[in-house]
DSSP file (Angstrom, degrees, kcal/mol; ACC not computed):
  #  RESIDUE AA STRUCTURE BP1 BP2  ACC     N-H-->O    O-->H-N    N-H-->O    O-->H-N    TCO  KAPPA ALPHA  PHI   PSI    X-CA   Y-CA   Z-CA
    1    1 A M     >        0   0    0      0, 0.0     4,-2.1     0, 0.0     5,-0.2   0.000 360.0 360.0 360.0 -43.4   12.3    6.9    4.3
    2    2 A A  H  >  +     0   0    0      1,-0.2     4,-2.2     2,-0.2     5,-0.1   0.906 360.0  49.1 -61.9 -41.3    9.9    5.8    1.5
    3    3 A Q  H  > S+     0   0    0      1,-0.2     4,-2.7     2,-0.2    -1,-0.2   0.871 108.3  53.8 -67.6 -35.7   10.6    2.1    2.3
    4    4 A Q  H  > S+     0   0    0      2,-0.2     4,-2.5     1,-0.2    -1,-0.2   0.912 109.4  48.1 -63.9 -41.5   10.0    2.7    6.1
    5    5 A R  H  X S+     0   0    0     -4,-2.1     4,-2.5    65,-0.2     5,-0.2   0.920 112.1  49.8 -63.5 -42.6    6.6    4.3    5.3
    6    6 A A  H  X S+     0   0    0     -4,-2.2     4,-2.0     1,-0.2    -2,-0.2   0.918 111.7  48.1 -62.4 -43.4    5.8    1.3    3.0
    7    7 A D  H  X S+     0   0    0     -4,-2.7     4,-2.4     2,-0.2     5,-0.2   0.905 110.4  52.4 -63.4 -41.4    6.8   -1.2    5.7
    8    8 A F  H  X S+     0   0    0     -4,-2.5     4,-2.6     1,-0.2    -2,-0.2   0.947 111.7  44.6 -59.7 -49.4    4.7    0.7    8.3
    9    9 A F  H  X S+     0   0    0     -4,-2.5     4,-2.1     1,-0.2    -1,-0.2   0.820 110.1  57.1 -67.3 -29.4    1.5    0.6    6.1
   10   10 A H  H  X S+     0   0    0     -4,-2.0     4,-1.3    -5,-0.2    -1,-0.2   0.954 111.7  40.9 -62.0 -50.2    2.2   -3.1    5.3
   11   11 A E  H  X S+     0   0    0     -4,-2.4     4,-1.6     1,-0.2    -2,-0.2   0.878 113.0  54.3 -68.3 -37.1    2.2   -3.9    9.0
   12   12 A L  H  X S+     0   0    0     -4,-2.6     4,-2.5     1,-0.2     5,-0.2   0.895 104.2  55.8 -61.7 -39.9   -0.8   -1.7    9.7
   13   13 A A  H  X S+     0   0    0     -4,-2.1     4,-2.8     1,-0.2     5,-0.3   0.861 103.0  55.4 -62.6 -35.4   -2.8   -3.4    7.0
   14   14 A H  H  X S+     0   0    0     -4,-1.3     4,-1.8     2,-0.2    -1,-0.2   0.929 110.7  44.9 -60.8 -43.7   -2.2   -6.7    8.7
   15   15 A I  H  < S+     0   0    0     -4,-1.6    -2,-0.2     1,-0.2    -1,-0.2   0.914 119.6  40.4 -66.3 -43.2   -3.7   -5.3   11.9
   16   16 A V  H  < S+     0   0    0     -4,-2.5    -2,-0.2     1,-0.2    -1,-0.2   0.877 126.0  30.9 -74.9 -39.2   -6.6   -3.7   10.2
   17   17 A R  H  < S+     0   0    0     -4,-2.8     2,-0.3    -5,-0.2    -3,-0.2   0.624 113.2  48.7-100.8 -14.9   -7.5   -6.4    7.6
   18   18 A H     <  -     0   0    0     -4,-1.8     2,-0.3    -5,-0.3     0, 0.0  -0.812  49.0-166.5-129.6 163.0   -6.5   -9.8    9.2
   19   19 A E        +     0   0    0     -2,-0.3     2,-0.1     2,-0.0    -4,-0.0  -0.964  51.0  48.1-140.9 161.2   -6.9  -11.8   12.3
   20   20 A G  S    S-     0   0    0     -2,-0.3     2,-0.5     5,-0.0    -2,-0.0  -0.154  86.0 -74.1  95.1 165.3   -5.1  -15.0   13.5
   21   21 A H    >   -     0   0    0      1,-0.1     3,-2.1    -2,-0.1     4,-0.4  -0.870  31.3-141.2-102.2 128.7   -1.4  -15.8   13.6
   22   22 A Q  G >  S+     0   0    0     -2,-0.5     3,-1.0     1,-0.3     8,-0.1   0.791 100.0  63.0 -61.6 -27.7    0.2  -16.6   10.3
   23   23 A D  G 3  S+     0   0    0      1,-0.2    -1,-0.3     7,-0.0     4,-0.1   0.625 107.1  45.5 -73.5  -8.9    2.3  -19.4   11.8
   24   24 A E  G <  S+     0   0    0     -3,-2.1    -1,-0.2     2,-0.1    -2,-0.2   0.369 100.2  86.4-108.9   1.9   -0.9  -21.2   12.6
   25   25 A L  S <  S-     0   0    0     -3,-1.0     5,-0.0    -4,-0.4    -5,-0.0  -0.684  88.0 -91.8-104.9 155.5   -2.6  -20.7    9.2
   26   26 A P     >  -     0   0    0      0, 0.0     4,-2.0     0, 0.0     3,-0.5  -0.327  39.4-115.9 -60.9 147.2   -2.5  -22.7    6.0
   27   27 A G  H  > S+     0   0    0      1,-0.2     4,-2.4     2,-0.2     5,-0.1   0.850 112.9  52.7 -56.2 -41.9    0.2  -21.5    3.6
   28   28 A L  H  > S+     0   0    0      1,-0.2     4,-2.1     2,-0.2    -1,-0.2   0.862 108.5  51.3 -65.9 -34.0   -2.2  -20.4    0.8
   29   29 A F  H  > S+     0   0    0     -3,-0.5     4,-2.3     2,-0.2    -1,-0.2   0.895 109.4  49.9 -68.6 -39.1   -4.2  -18.3    3.3
   30   30 A V  H  X S+     0   0    0     -4,-2.0     4,-2.5     2,-0.2    -2,-0.2   0.913 109.5  52.1 -62.8 -42.6   -0.9  -16.6    4.4
   31   31 A D  H  X S+     0   0    0     -4,-2.4     4,-2.3     1,-0.2    -2,-0.2   0.904 108.8  50.6 -59.7 -41.7   -0.1  -16.0    0.8
   32   32 A L  H  X S+     0   0    0     -4,-2.1     4,-2.5     2,-0.2    -1,-0.2   0.914 109.6  50.4 -62.8 -43.3   -3.5  -14.4    0.3
   33   33 A Q  H  X S+     0   0    0     -4,-2.3     4,-2.2     1,-0.2    -2,-0.2   0.926 111.0  48.2 -60.6 -44.9   -3.0  -12.2    3.3
   34   34 A E  H  X S+     0   0    0     -4,-2.5     4,-0.8     1,-0.2    -1,-0.2   0.891 111.0  51.5 -64.2 -38.6    0.4  -11.0    2.1
   35   35 A Y  H >< S+     0   0    0     -4,-2.3     3,-0.6     1,-0.2    -1,-0.2   0.929 110.9  47.3 -63.4 -45.0   -1.1  -10.3   -1.4
   36   36 A T  H >< S+     0   0    0     -4,-2.5     3,-1.4     1,-0.2    -2,-0.2   0.859 108.3  53.7 -69.5 -34.6   -3.9   -8.2    0.0
   37   37 A V  H >< S+     0   0    0     -4,-2.2     3,-1.9     1,-0.3    -1,-0.2   0.672  90.0  77.1 -75.2 -12.5   -1.7   -6.2    2.3
   38   38 A N  T << S+     0   0    0     -4,-0.8     3,-0.5    -3,-0.6    -1,-0.3   0.637  83.9  66.1 -68.0 -10.1    0.5   -5.3   -0.7
   39   39 A L  T X  S+     0   0    0     -3,-1.4     3,-1.8     1,-0.2     4,-0.3   0.275  71.8 111.3 -84.9   9.7   -2.4   -2.9   -1.4
   40   40 A R  G X>  +     0   0    0     -3,-1.9     3,-1.7     1,-0.3     4,-0.5   0.746  56.3  71.7 -58.8 -30.1   -1.3   -1.1    1.7
   41   41 A L  G >4 S+     0   0    0     -3,-0.5     3,-0.8     1,-0.3     4,-0.5   0.730  82.7  72.5 -66.3 -18.4    0.0    2.0    0.0
   42   42 A I  G X4 S+     0   0    0     -3,-1.8     3,-1.2     1,-0.2     5,-0.3   0.880  92.8  56.8 -58.6 -36.4   -3.5    3.0   -0.8
   43   43 A A  G <4 S+     0   0    0     -3,-1.7    -1,-0.2    -4,-0.3    -2,-0.2   0.739 101.9  56.1 -67.0 -22.3   -3.9    3.8    2.9
   44   44 A S  G << S+     0   0    0     -3,-0.8    -1,-0.2    -4,-0.5    -2,-0.2   0.533 101.4  62.8 -88.6  -6.0   -0.9    6.2    2.7
   45   45 A M  S <  S-     0   0    0     -3,-1.2     2,-1.5    -4,-0.5    -1,-0.1  -0.953  74.7-142.5-125.3 114.4   -2.5    8.3   -0.1
   46   46 A P    >   -     0   0    0      0, 0.0     3,-2.2     0, 0.0     4,-0.3  -0.562  19.2-172.1 -74.9  92.0   -5.7   10.3    0.5
   47   47 A F  G >  S+     0   0    0     -2,-1.5     3,-1.5     1,-0.3    -5,-0.0   0.749  76.0  70.8 -60.9 -25.8   -7.2    9.7   -3.0
   48   48 A Y  G 3  S+     0   0    0      1,-0.3    -1,-0.3    -3,-0.1    -3,-0.0   0.701  96.4  54.4 -66.2 -16.1  -10.1   12.1   -2.3
   49   49 A L  G <  S+     0   0    0     -3,-2.2    -1,-0.3     2,-0.1    -2,-0.2   0.550  90.8  95.6 -89.1  -9.2   -7.5   14.9   -2.5
   50   50 A L  S <  S-     0   0    0     -3,-1.5    -5,-0.0    -4,-0.3     2,-0.0  -0.539  83.0-104.4 -87.3 147.8   -6.2   13.9   -5.9
   51   51 A P        -     0   0    0      0, 0.0    -1,-0.1     0, 0.0    -2,-0.1  -0.329  17.8-141.1 -67.2 151.9   -7.5   15.5   -9.2
   52   52 A T  S    S+     0   0    0      2,-0.0     2,-0.4     1,-0.0    -2,-0.0   0.654  84.9  56.4 -89.5 -16.7   -9.8   13.4  -11.3
   53   53 A T  S    S-     0   0    0      2,-0.0     2,-0.4     0, 0.0    -1,-0.0  -0.925  77.5-139.1-116.2 144.4   -8.3   14.5  -14.6
   54   54 A L        -     0   0    0     -2,-0.4     4,-0.1     1,-0.1    -2,-0.0  -0.843  18.2-176.7-104.5 134.2   -4.6   14.1  -15.5
   55   55 A E  S    S+     0   0    0     -2,-0.4     2,-0.3     2,-0.1    -1,-0.1  -0.033  74.4  51.6-112.3  28.0   -2.6   16.7  -17.3
   56   56 A M  S    S-     0   0    0      1,-0.0    -2,-0.0     0, 0.0     2,-0.0  -0.926  97.9 -78.0-150.2 170.6    0.4   14.5  -17.4
   57   57 A T     >  -     0   0    0     -2,-0.3     4,-2.4     1,-0.1     5,-0.2  -0.294  43.5-110.7 -71.5 162.0    1.3   11.0  -18.5
   58   58 A E  H  > S+     0   0    0      1,-0.2     4,-2.5     2,-0.2     5,-0.2   0.905 118.7  50.3 -60.0 -43.1    0.5    8.1  -16.2
   59   59 A S  H  > S+     0   0    0      1,-0.2     4,-2.1     2,-0.2    -1,-0.2   0.875 110.1  50.1 -66.8 -35.9    4.1    7.4  -15.4
   60   60 A E  H  > S+     0   0    0      2,-0.2     4,-2.3     1,-0.2    -1,-0.2   0.913 111.5  49.3 -64.3 -41.7    4.7   11.1  -14.6
   61   61 A Y  H  X S+     0   0    0     -4,-2.4     4,-2.6     2,-0.2    -2,-0.2   0.904 109.8  50.4 -64.7 -42.9    1.7   11.0  -12.3
   62   62 A I  H  X S+     0   0    0     -4,-2.5     4,-2.5     1,-0.2    -1,-0.2   0.918 110.9  49.6 -61.6 -43.7    2.8    7.8  -10.6
   63   63 A G  H  X S+     0   0    0     -4,-2.1     4,-2.2     2,-0.2    -2,-0.2   0.899 110.7  50.1 -61.2 -41.5    6.3    9.4  -10.0
   64   64 A L  H  X S+     0   0    0     -4,-2.3     4,-3.0     2,-0.2     5,-0.2   0.919 110.6  49.2 -63.5 -44.5    4.6   12.5   -8.6
   65   65 A L  H  X S+     0   0    0     -4,-2.6     4,-2.6     1,-0.2    -2,-0.2   0.927 110.9  50.0 -60.9 -45.2    2.5   10.5   -6.2
   66   66 A A  H  X>S+     0   0    0     -4,-2.5     5,-1.8     1,-0.2     4,-0.5   0.906 115.0  44.2 -60.3 -41.8    5.5    8.5   -5.0
   67   67 A K  H ><5S+     0   0    0     -4,-2.2     3,-0.6     3,-0.2    -2,-0.2   0.946 116.1  44.8 -68.6 -48.8    7.4   11.7   -4.4
   68   68 A E  H 3<5S+     0   0    0     -4,-3.0    -2,-0.2     1,-0.2    -1,-0.2   0.868 121.9  36.7 -67.1 -37.8    4.6   13.6   -2.7
   69   69 A F  H 3<5S-     0   0    0     -4,-2.6    -1,-0.2    -5,-0.2    -2,-0.2   0.386 105.9-125.7 -97.4   3.6    3.5   10.8   -0.4
   70   70 A R  T <<5 +     0   0    0     -3,-0.6   -65,-0.2    -4,-0.5    -3,-0.2   0.933  64.0 130.2  52.8  56.0    7.0    9.4    0.2
   71   71 A V      < -     0   0    0     -5,-1.8    -1,-0.2    -6,-0.2   -68,-0.2  -0.938  63.3 -96.4-131.2 155.4    6.3    5.9   -0.9
   72   72 A P              0   0    0      0, 0.0   -31,-0.0     0, 0.0    -5,-0.0  -0.394 360.0 360.0 -70.6 151.4    8.1    3.6   -3.4
   73   73 A I              0   0    0     -2,-0.1    -7,-0.0   -10,-0.0    -8,-0.0   0.508 360.0 360.0 -64.9 360.0    6.8    3.5   -6.9
């Protein structure tokens, strides 16, 4: 389920952030597009709802976010 959500947001990021067909674009530009959509999981987590101070370690917090928003770490 987490991987399906990640794949969905990956493809959604292509639609929202890019235009053109990757098979017609230069390879480095395609690589750039793929790199930028890897930030897709940001779209799946409403950061404005998250606390600004942490009362746990960074790795614990990352694990909690992955679990709560059903995305891979």
